[in-house]
C-alpha positions as CSV (number, residue, x, y, z in Angstrom):
1,M,-46.7,-84.9,-14.3
2,E,-49.7,-82.4,-14.7
3,R,-49.1,-79.0,-15.3
4,A,-50.8,-77.0,-12.3
5,A,-53.6,-74.7,-13.1
6,R,-52.6,-71.7,-14.6
7,K,-53.8,-68.7,-12.5
8,I,-56.0,-66.2,-14.5
9,L,-57.2,-62.8,-13.6
10,L,-60.1,-62.0,-15.9
11,V,-61.0,-58.2,-16.1
12,E,-64.4,-57.2,-17.6
13,T,-67.1,-54.8,-16.5
14,N,-69.7,-55.9,-19.1
15,P,-71.7,-59.0,-17.6
16,A,-72.5,-60.6,-21.1
17,R,-68.7,-60.5,-22.2
18,R,-67.7,-61.4,-19.0
19,E,-69.7,-64.7,-19.0
20,Q,-68.6,-65.4,-22.6
21,L,-64.9,-65.5,-21.4
22,L,-65.7,-67.4,-18.5
23,E,-67.2,-70.1,-20.8
24,L,-63.8,-70.0,-22.8
25,C,-61.6,-70.4,-19.7
26,R,-63.6,-73.3,-18.5
27,A,-63.5,-75.3,-21.5
28,P,-61.2,-78.3,-21.1
29,V,-59.5,-77.6,-24.3
30,A,-58.4,-74.4,-22.9
31,G,-56.2,-76.2,-20.2
32,P,-56.5,-76.0,-16.4
33,L,-57.1,-72.7,-15.5
34,D,-58.0,-71.1,-12.1
35,V,-59.8,-67.9,-12.7
36,D,-60.4,-64.7,-10.7
37,I,-62.8,-62.0,-11.8
38,C,-62.5,-58.3,-11.4
39,T,-65.4,-56.1,-12.7
40,S,-63.9,-52.8,-12.0
41,L,-61.0,-51.2,-14.3
42,R,-59.8,-49.3,-11.2
43,D,-59.4,-52.0,-9.0
44,T,-57.2,-54.0,-11.7
45,A,-53.9,-52.8,-10.7
46,T,-54.6,-53.3,-6.9
47,R,-55.5,-56.9,-7.8
48,L,-52.6,-57.5,-9.7
49,G,-50.2,-56.2,-7.3
50,S,-51.8,-58.0,-4.3
51,K,-51.5,-61.4,-5.7
52,S,-49.7,-63.5,-8.2
53,Y,-51.1,-64.3,-11.5
54,D,-49.8,-66.1,-14.7
55,A,-51.8,-64.1,-16.9
56,C,-54.6,-61.1,-17.1
57,L,-57.2,-61.1,-19.8
58,L,-58.3,-57.5,-20.0
59,P,-59.8,-54.9,-22.3
60,N,-57.5,-53.1,-24.9
61,E,-57.6,-50.1,-23.0
62,P,-54.3,-48.0,-23.1
63,D,-54.3,-46.4,-19.6
64,L,-55.6,-49.8,-17.9
65,L,-52.5,-51.5,-19.7
66,Q,-49.9,-49.5,-18.5
67,D,-51.0,-49.7,-14.9
68,A,-51.5,-53.2,-15.0
69,R,-48.0,-53.5,-16.4
70,R,-46.6,-51.2,-13.7
71,A,-48.4,-53.2,-11.0
72,S,-46.9,-56.5,-12.1
73,A,-43.9,-57.0,-14.4
74,N,-44.5,-60.7,-14.4
75,T,-47.8,-61.2,-15.4
76,L,-48.9,-62.2,-19.1
77,L,-51.1,-59.3,-20.3
78,L,-53.3,-60.6,-23.0
79,L,-55.8,-57.9,-24.3
80,I,-59.2,-58.6,-25.7
81,S,-59.7,-56.3,-28.6
82,D,-63.1,-55.5,-30.2
83,D,-61.4,-54.0,-33.5
84,D,-59.0,-54.8,-36.1
85,S,-56.7,-51.8,-35.9
86,A,-53.3,-53.1,-36.6
87,E,-51.9,-49.7,-35.3
88,R,-53.6,-49.8,-32.1
89,D,-52.4,-53.5,-31.6
90,G,-49.0,-52.6,-32.3
91,T,-49.0,-49.5,-29.9
92,A,-50.6,-52.0,-27.3
93,I,-47.4,-54.4,-27.7
94,D,-45.3,-51.6,-27.5
95,N,-46.7,-50.6,-24.3
96,G,-46.3,-53.9,-22.7
97,A,-48.9,-56.3,-23.7
98,D,-48.1,-59.8,-24.3
99,D,-50.5,-60.7,-27.2
100,I,-53.8,-59.0,-28.7
101,L,-56.8,-61.5,-29.1
102,P,-59.8,-60.5,-31.2
103,R,-62.9,-61.5,-29.3
104,D,-65.1,-62.1,-32.5
105,T,-62.5,-65.1,-33.8
106,L,-61.6,-66.1,-29.9
107,N,-62.3,-69.8,-29.0
108,P,-60.7,-72.1,-26.4
109,D,-57.9,-73.6,-28.5
110,I,-56.9,-70.1,-29.6
111,L,-56.8,-68.9,-25.9
112,K,-54.7,-71.9,-24.9
113,R,-52.3,-71.4,-27.7
114,A,-51.9,-67.6,-26.9
115,L,-51.1,-68.6,-23.4
116,I,-48.3,-71.0,-24.2
117,N,-46.8,-68.9,-27.1
118,A,-47.0,-65.8,-24.6
119,E,-45.1,-67.8,-21.8
120,R,-42.4,-68.8,-24.7
121,R,-41.9,-65.5,-25.9
122,R,-41.6,-64.0,-22.4
123,S,-39.0,-66.8,-21.4
124,S,-37.1,-65.7,-24.2
125,G,-37.6,-62.0,-23.9
126,E,-36.9,-62.3,-20.1
127,K,-33.4,-63.8,-20.6
128,L,-32.5,-60.8,-22.9
129,Q,-34.1,-58.6,-20.4
130,Q,-32.2,-60.1,-17.7
131,M,-28.9,-59.3,-19.4
132,A,-30.2,-55.6,-20.2
133,R,-30.9,-55.2,-16.6
134,Q,-27.9,-56.8,-15.1
135,D,-24.6,-55.5,-14.0
136,P,-21.9,-57.6,-16.0
137,L,-19.4,-57.5,-13.1
138,T,-21.3,-58.7,-10.2
139,G,-24.4,-60.1,-11.3
140,L,-26.7,-57.8,-9.5
141,G,-29.3,-55.7,-11.2
142,N,-28.3,-52.5,-12.5
143,R,-29.9,-49.0,-12.6
144,A,-32.3,-49.9,-15.5
145,L,-33.7,-52.5,-13.1
146,L,-33.7,-50.4,-10.1
147,E,-35.6,-47.5,-11.7
148,A,-38.3,-50.2,-13.4
149,E,-38.6,-52.0,-9.6
150,L,-38.9,-48.2,-7.9
151,D,-41.8,-47.3,-10.2
152,R,-43.6,-50.9,-9.6
153,M,-43.2,-50.3,-5.8
154,I,-44.5,-47.0,-5.8
155,L,-47.7,-47.6,-7.4
156,R,-48.0,-50.6,-5.3
157,G,-47.2,-48.5,-2.1
158,Q,-49.8,-45.8,-3.4
159,R,-52.5,-48.4,-3.0
160,S,-51.0,-50.2,0.4
161,P,-50.2,-48.9,4.0
162,T,-47.2,-50.7,3.7
163,G,-43.8,-48.7,2.9
164,F,-40.7,-49.4,1.7
165,A,-37.0,-48.0,2.0
166,L,-34.2,-47.4,-0.2
167,L,-30.7,-47.5,0.9
168,Y,-28.1,-45.9,-1.0
169,I,-24.7,-47.6,-0.2
170,D,-20.9,-46.4,-1.0
171,L,-17.7,-48.0,-0.4
172,D,-15.6,-45.6,1.9
173,Y,-12.3,-44.6,0.3
174,F,-12.6,-47.4,-2.7
175,K,-10.7,-45.0,-5.0
176,Q,-7.6,-45.4,-3.0
177,I,-7.9,-49.3,-3.3
178,N,-8.1,-49.0,-7.1
179,D,-5.1,-46.3,-7.0
180,S,-3.0,-48.5,-4.8
181,F,-3.7,-52.1,-6.2
182,G,-5.0,-51.5,-9.5
183,H,-8.5,-51.8,-10.9
184,G,-8.2,-55.6,-11.5
185,L,-8.3,-56.2,-8.0
186,G,-10.8,-53.4,-7.3
187,D,-13.3,-55.5,-9.7
188,L,-12.6,-58.5,-7.5
189,L,-13.2,-56.7,-4.2
190,L,-16.5,-55.4,-5.9
191,A,-17.6,-59.1,-6.7
192,V,-16.8,-60.0,-3.3
193,I,-18.9,-56.9,-1.8
194,A,-21.8,-58.1,-3.8
195,N,-21.9,-61.6,-2.9
196,R,-22.1,-60.2,0.9
197,L,-24.6,-57.9,0.2
198,R,-26.9,-60.6,-1.1
199,R,-26.3,-62.8,1.9
200,T,-27.3,-60.1,4.0
201,M,-30.3,-58.8,2.2
202,R,-33.6,-60.6,2.6
203,Q,-35.0,-62.7,0.1
204,D,-37.6,-60.4,-1.3
205,D,-35.4,-57.3,-1.3
206,L,-33.4,-56.2,-4.3
207,I,-29.8,-55.1,-4.4
208,T,-28.1,-53.4,-7.4
209,R,-24.9,-51.8,-8.3
210,I,-25.5,-48.5,-10.2
211,G,-21.9,-47.5,-11.0
212,G,-18.6,-47.7,-9.7
213,D,-18.6,-48.4,-5.8
214,E,-22.3,-47.3,-5.2
215,F,-25.0,-49.9,-4.6
216,V,-28.7,-49.4,-3.9
217,A,-30.9,-51.7,-1.9
218,L,-34.8,-51.6,-2.1
219,L,-36.4,-53.2,1.2
220,N,-39.9,-54.6,0.4
221,D,-43.0,-54.4,3.1
222,L,-41.3,-52.2,5.4
223,H,-43.6,-51.9,8.6
224,D,-41.3,-49.9,10.7
225,P,-38.0,-47.6,9.5
226,N,-36.1,-49.0,12.4
227,D,-36.2,-52.3,10.4
228,A,-34.1,-50.4,7.5
229,A,-31.7,-49.1,10.4
230,L,-31.4,-52.8,11.5
231,I,-30.6,-53.9,7.8
232,A,-28.1,-50.9,7.2
233,S,-26.0,-51.9,10.5
234,K,-26.1,-55.5,9.1
235,I,-24.7,-54.4,5.8
236,I,-22.1,-52.3,7.5
237,H,-20.8,-54.9,9.8
238,A,-20.8,-57.4,7.2
239,L,-18.8,-55.4,4.6
240,S,-16.5,-54.5,7.6
241,E,-14.9,-58.0,7.8
242,P,-11.4,-58.3,6.5
243,I,-11.1,-59.5,2.9
244,T,-8.1,-61.2,1.3
245,L,-7.5,-60.8,-2.6
246,S,-4.4,-61.8,-4.3
247,G,-2.4,-61.9,-1.0
248,H,-3.6,-58.3,-0.2
249,H,-5.4,-58.1,3.2
250,L,-8.0,-55.3,2.8
251,L,-10.3,-53.6,5.4
252,V,-13.3,-52.0,3.7
253,S,-16.0,-49.9,5.2
254,A,-19.4,-48.5,3.8
255,S,-21.8,-45.7,4.6
256,V,-25.3,-46.0,3.9
257,G,-28.2,-43.4,3.1
258,I,-31.5,-44.3,3.8
259,A,-35.0,-42.6,2.2
260,T,-38.3,-44.5,2.9
261,F,-41.7,-44.1,1.3
262,P,-43.8,-42.3,1.4
263,E,-42.2,-40.0,4.3
264,H,-39.2,-39.1,2.1
265,G,-40.5,-38.9,-1.5
266,A,-43.2,-39.8,-3.8
267,S,-41.2,-40.6,-6.8
268,A,-38.3,-42.5,-7.9
269,A,-36.3,-39.4,-8.4
270,E,-37.0,-38.0,-5.1
271,L,-36.3,-41.2,-3.4
272,L,-33.0,-41.6,-4.9
273,Q,-31.9,-37.9,-4.4
274,H,-32.9,-37.8,-0.6
275,A,-31.5,-41.3,-0.3
276,D,-28.1,-39.7,-1.8
277,Q,-28.3,-36.6,0.7
278,A,-28.6,-38.9,3.9
279,L,-25.3,-40.8,2.3
280,Y,-23.6,-37.5,2.2
281,R,-24.8,-37.0,5.8
282,A,-23.5,-40.5,6.8
283,K,-20.1,-39.6,5.4
284,A,-20.0,-36.2,6.6
285,N,-20.5,-37.7,10.1
286,G,-17.6,-39.9,10.1
287,R,-18.1,-42.6,7.4
288,N,-18.9,-46.4,8.4
289,G,-22.1,-45.5,9.7
290,Y,-26.0,-45.0,8.2
291,A,-28.1,-41.9,8.2
292,F,-31.8,-41.3,7.6
293,F,-32.7,-38.2,5.1
294,N,-33.7,-35.7,7.5
295,P,-35.5,-32.5,5.6
296,Q,-34.2,-30.0,8.1
297,H,-30.6,-30.9,7.1
298,D,-31.5,-30.5,3.3
299,A,-30.7,-26.8,2.9
300,E,-27.0,-27.7,4.3
301,T,-26.7,-30.6,2.4
302,R,-27.6,-28.8,-1.0
303,H,-25.3,-26.0,0.1
304,N,-22.5,-28.6,0.5
305,L,-23.2,-30.5,-2.7
306,D,-23.3,-27.1,-4.5
307,I,-19.7,-26.4,-2.8
308,E,-18.6,-29.9,-4.1
309,Q,-19.6,-29.3,-7.3
310,G,-18.0,-25.8,-7.6
311,L,-14.6,-27.3,-6.3
312,R,-14.6,-29.7,-9.4
313,H,-15.6,-26.9,-11.7
314,G,-13.0,-24.5,-9.9
315,L,-10.2,-26.9,-10.7
316,L,-11.1,-27.1,-14.2
317,E,-11.4,-23.4,-14.5
318,G,-8.3,-22.2,-12.7
319,Q,-10.3,-20.6,-9.9
320,F,-7.4,-21.7,-7.1
321,R,-4.9,-19.3,-5.9
322,L,-2.0,-19.8,-3.5
323,H,-1.1,-17.2,-1.0
324,Y,2.5,-17.3,1.1
325,Q,2.6,-16.7,4.6
326,P,6.0,-15.9,6.1
327,I,7.9,-17.9,9.1
328,V,10.3,-15.4,10.3
329,D,13.7,-16.3,12.6
330,T,13.4,-13.5,15.3
331,N,16.9,-14.0,16.1
332,H,18.2,-11.8,13.1
333,G,14.7,-10.9,11.5
334,D,15.1,-12.9,8.4
335,T,12.2,-14.8,6.6
336,V,13.5,-18.4,6.6
337,A,10.2,-20.2,4.8
338,W,7.0,-19.3,3.2
339,E,4.2,-21.6,3.6
340,A,1.9,-22.0,0.7
341,L,-1.6,-21.8,1.7
342,L,-4.5,-22.5,-0.5
343,R,-7.3,-20.0,-1.6
344,W,-10.4,-20.6,-3.8
345,Q,-11.4,-17.1,-5.6
346,H,-15.0,-18.1,-5.9
347,P,-16.8,-16.6,-8.6
348,Q,-20.0,-15.6,-6.3
349,L,-18.4,-15.9,-2.7
350,G,-15.1,-14.2,-3.2
351,L,-12.1,-15.4,-2.0
352,L,-12.4,-18.4,0.3
353,T,-9.9,-19.7,3.0
354,P,-9.5,-23.7,3.2
355,D,-11.9,-23.7,6.4
356,A,-14.8,-23.0,3.8
357,F,-14.3,-25.9,1.5
358,L,-11.3,-28.2,2.6
359,K,-13.6,-30.8,4.7
360,L,-15.9,-31.0,1.4
361,A,-12.6,-31.7,-0.6
362,E,-11.7,-34.3,1.4
363,H,-15.1,-35.9,1.7
364,S,-15.4,-35.9,-2.1
365,G,-11.8,-37.0,-3.1
366,L,-10.7,-33.8,-4.8
367,I,-8.3,-33.0,-2.0
368,L,-5.7,-35.5,-3.9
369,P,-5.8,-33.4,-7.4
370,M,-6.0,-30.3,-5.3
371,G,-2.7,-31.4,-3.4
372,H,-1.0,-32.3,-6.6
373,W,-1.8,-28.5,-7.9
374,V,-0.6,-26.9,-4.9
375,I,2.7,-28.8,-5.0
376,D,3.0,-28.2,-8.6
377,Q,2.2,-24.4,-8.2
378,A,4.3,-23.7,-5.1
379,L,7.3,-25.5,-6.9
380,R,7.0,-23.1,-9.7
381,A,7.0,-20.1,-7.2
382,V,10.2,-21.4,-5.6
383,K,12.0,-21.7,-9.0
384,Q,11.0,-18.0,-9.6
385,W,12.5,-16.9,-6.3
386,L,15.3,-18.9,-6.8
387,D,16.2,-17.7,-10.2
388,A,16.0,-14.4,-8.5
389,G,18.8,-15.2,-6.2
390,I,16.6,-15.6,-2.9
391,Q,17.1,-18.6,-0.8
392,C,14.3,-19.6,0.9
393,R,12.3,-22.8,1.8
394,L,8.9,-23.6,1.0
395,S,6.5,-25.3,3.6
396,I,3.4,-27.3,2.1
397,N,0.8,-29.1,4.5
398,L,-0.2,-32.7,3.5
399,S,-3.6,-34.2,3.9
400,D,-4.4,-37.3,5.3
401,R,-5.1,-39.0,2.0
402,E,-1.8,-37.7,0.4
403,L,0.0,-39.3,3.3
404,K,-1.8,-42.7,2.4
405,Q,-1.0,-42.3,-1.2
406,P,1.6,-45.3,-2.3
407,R,3.2,-43.2,-5.1
408,F,3.1,-39.5,-3.3
409,V,7.0,-39.9,-2.9
410,D,7.4,-40.7,-6.9
411,Q,5.1,-38.1,-7.8
412,L,6.8,-35.7,-5.7
413,R,10.4,-36.5,-7.1
414,Q,9.2,-35.9,-10.6
415,L,7.6,-32.7,-9.6
416,L,10.9,-31.8,-8.2
417,L,12.9,-32.7,-11.2
418,R,10.5,-31.0,-13.6
419,S,10.6,-27.9,-11.4
420,K,14.5,-28.1,-11.0
421,V,14.0,-27.3,-7.2
422,P,16.6,-28.7,-4.9
423,P,14.6,-31.2,-2.2
424,H,16.2,-29.5,0.6
425,M,14.4,-26.3,-0.3
426,I,11.0,-28.1,0.7
427,Q,9.7,-28.8,4.1
428,L,6.4,-31.0,4.0
429,E,4.2,-30.5,7.4
430,L,2.5,-33.5,8.5
431,R,-0.5,-33.3,11.2
432,E,0.3,-34.8,14.4
433,D,-3.2,-36.4,14.6
434,A,-2.4,-38.2,11.2
435,L,0.7,-39.4,12.2
436,L,-0.9,-41.4,15.3
437,K,-4.0,-42.3,13.2
438,H,-1.5,-43.7,10.2
439,A,1.4,-44.4,12.1
440,S,2.9,-47.3,9.9
441,Q,2.3,-45.3,6.7
442,A,3.5,-42.1,8.2
443,T,6.8,-43.8,9.2
444,A,7.3,-45.0,5.8
445,L,6.4,-41.8,4.2
446,C,8.7,-39.9,6.7
447,N,11.9,-42.1,5.9
448,A,11.1,-42.1,2.0
449,L,10.9,-38.2,2.1
450,H,14.2,-38.3,4.3
451,E,16.0,-40.0,1.6
452,L,14.5,-37.8,-1.2
453,G,16.3,-35.0,0.8
454,V,12.8,-33.2,1.6
455,E,12.2,-31.9,5.4
456,I,9.6,-33.2,7.3
457,W,7.9,-31.1,10.2
458,L,5.2,-32.1,12.6
459,D,1.9,-29.7,12.5
460,H,-0.2,-29.1,15.3
461,F,2.6,-30.8,17.7
462,G,1.3,-31.5,21.4
463,S,-2.4,-31.4,20.8
464,E,-2.8,-35.3,20.9
465,Y,-0.2,-36.0,23.6
466,G,1.1,-38.9,22.0
467,A,3.7,-38.2,19.2
468,L,6.9,-37.5,21.4
469,G,8.0,-41.1,20.8
470,Y,8.2,-40.6,17.2
471,L,10.1,-37.6,17.4
472,S,13.3,-39.6,18.1
473,R,12.6,-42.3,15.9
474,L,11.7,-40.5,12.9
475,P,13.8,-38.1,10.7
476,I,11.5,-35.1,11.9
477,K,13.5,-31.8,11.3
478,G,11.2,-29.7,13.5
479,V,7.7,-29.1,14.9
480,K,4.9,-26.4,14.8
481,V,3.0,-25.5,17.7
482,D,-0.1,-23.5,18.1
483,C,0.1,-20.5,20.5
484,R,-3.8,-19.8,20.2
485,S,-4.0,-20.3,24.0
486,L,-1.6,-17.6,24.7
487,N,-3.7,-15.4,23.0
488,E,-7.4,-16.5,24.0
489,T,-7.3,-18.3,27.7
490,G,-4.3,-17.0,29.5
491,I,-4.5,-20.1,31.8
492,P,-1.1,-20.1,33.2
493,E,-1.2,-24.1,33.0
494,Q,-1.4,-23.7,29.4
495,D,1.2,-21.6,29.1
496,A,3.6,-23.7,30.9
497,Y,2.5,-26.6,28.9
498,L,3.4,-24.5,25.5
499,Q,6.8,-23.5,27.3
500,N,7.6,-27.1,28.5
501,L,6.7,-28.4,24.6
502,I,9.1,-25.9,23.0
503,T,11.8,-26.7,25.7
504,L,11.4,-30.5,25.2
505,S,11.5,-30.2,21.6
506,R,14.5,-27.9,21.6
507,G,16.2,-30.6,23.8
508,M,15.6,-33.1,21.2
509,D,17.4,-31.0,18.7
510,K,14.4,-30.1,16.8
511,Q,13.4,-26.8,15.3
512,V,10.3,-25.1,16.7
513,A,7.9,-22.7,14.6
514,V,4.9,-21.2,16.5
515,N,2.3,-20.0,14.6
516,Y,-0.8,-17.9,15.2
517,V,1.2,-15.0,16.7
518,E,-0.7,-12.2,16.6
519,D,0.6,-9.7,18.8
520,A,4.2,-8.4,19.8
521,R,3.6,-9.7,23.4
522,T,3.1,-13.1,22.6
523,A,6.0,-12.8,20.3
524,E,8.5,-11.7,22.9
525,R,7.2,-14.6,25.0
526,L,7.7,-17.2,22.6
527,T,11.3,-15.7,21.5
528,G,12.0,-16.0,25.8
529,W,11.1,-19.7,25.7
530,G,13.0,-20.7,22.8
531,G,10.3,-20.3,20.0
532,N,12.3,-18.2,17.6
533,L,10.8,-19.4,14.5
534,L,7.5,-17.5,14.3
535,Q,4.4,-17.0,11.9
536,G,1.0,-15.1,12.1
537,Y,-0.7,-12.3,11.1
538,W,1.3,-10.0,13.3
539,I,4.5,-11.5,11.5
540,G,3.0,-11.1,7.9
541,M,-0.4,-11.6,6.2
542,P,-0.5,-14.3,3.6
543,R,-0.3,-12.6,0.2
544,P,0.0,-13.6,-3.6
545,L,3.7,-14.5,-5.2
546,E,3.5,-11.2,-7.1
547,E,3.6,-9.2,-4.0
548,L,6.3,-11.1,-2.4
549,I,8.9,-11.2,-5.1
550,G,9.9,-7.8,-4.4
551,Q,10.2,-8.3,-0.8
552,L,12.3,-11.4,-1.0
553,E,15.6,-10.0,-1.7
554,N,16.6,-9.5,1.9
555,T,15.7,-13.1,3.0
556,S,18.0,-15.8,3.5
557,L,18.3,-19.7,4.3
558,N,18.9,-20.2,8.1
């Protein structure tokens, strides 16, 4: 079977030299060559980017070579040289030339040999290059391939009205799967995800894995940004289908950030950064969705990213503090528990409360190491007041992520043993909405904590209207109710609802604590309704441990 004619682009501005090269290409011994002519050096990259060529013959000009290589990674570039400078030839090879052909010795046979040898070298080199630009786990391209392809697409986009889009894809809560089932199953999951992404993408699009659970897709020939949104939706839907691996049924979701060229950046670095910021926005909006880069949100996103980086630095540098707020039994005026409240001593912004950083900690996954630090430090505080002969419980809030950690109870047990704090001195507060959202996991956690000897309290009780049934089924010691409606609205129906919550909980033999108590009138009303465990600024401000030790001698365990 005869080989199809090689497609050649001949670049030469000098008419005499151009005619000489044409005669060489037309000679039978050179093989079947289909030659296009380019008479302008400036048009070379455009021609290479708009049509597929097997090879290109062009003058040995460094700038021209670089533009040609960026425009087409697959075309063989054969440079016609008019001097015998080995140093210049070596530089050209380093910059992407496949061969250097001296003009004064060039003939049809040499041209044919050069084409054949360059093809063989390219084939061998492409295998090595493919390995260097391939992610070994998934077989997708890696960051090196992504950056090279981005540069090529940007160069082509500068000469064409057609744009392209960059999709930054991140799996939601992938770290939890690794922590729960091990990295081996996590790697299998990434391989399955990669195959689903391949099937979802169009044939001419590129999908790469740039690290961990992060993937980046490049969408070619984008005529309408809505096409990028459509493909992002397809990706999210495809990845949300259940996956069964090693007997485990896994549900995976993904968030996608979208940046388009040239609207959202003129360089590879800008597009990646802006797609990453759009991804951040998609996660902040609830995950399992996509978001376009929006310059109006850029300042807020940068601020949040700075806070996230500050959180990581703050954990390493010991910038976090615990303050303790009393929970007082108004029947006898004793403090029965202290709630550990996290504070961040920010070097520039001062002392920050959790409202300023907790959502970002949840988003970044730092909530888990932060939660571990809080429990460890709080148990050390309990040991101090126990050693001083003071019997007072410690109350700690649990995050959603801690609730879903399969080893949380084991880690708590180890911390209790190390601190030598009896489990009954600890009460953990679980939010009502978290209980309803993760009912099976919360049920298992409550039972395991009860077996350990730790008290479980339900925080923000009554806000979701759905946890009453769990009070009778789970070993919940008490509930905490928010009384801000008494302070802010004064609506009789809401006051009656709060009173009924307290009465109902007491009727089920649950202790009731009420927080956000800000004045004596509210405290008196709550006590009259049976809410005798009160917490709030009127009861006592959150303070560091060193300010409390001297005041704890009169406390007692209820």
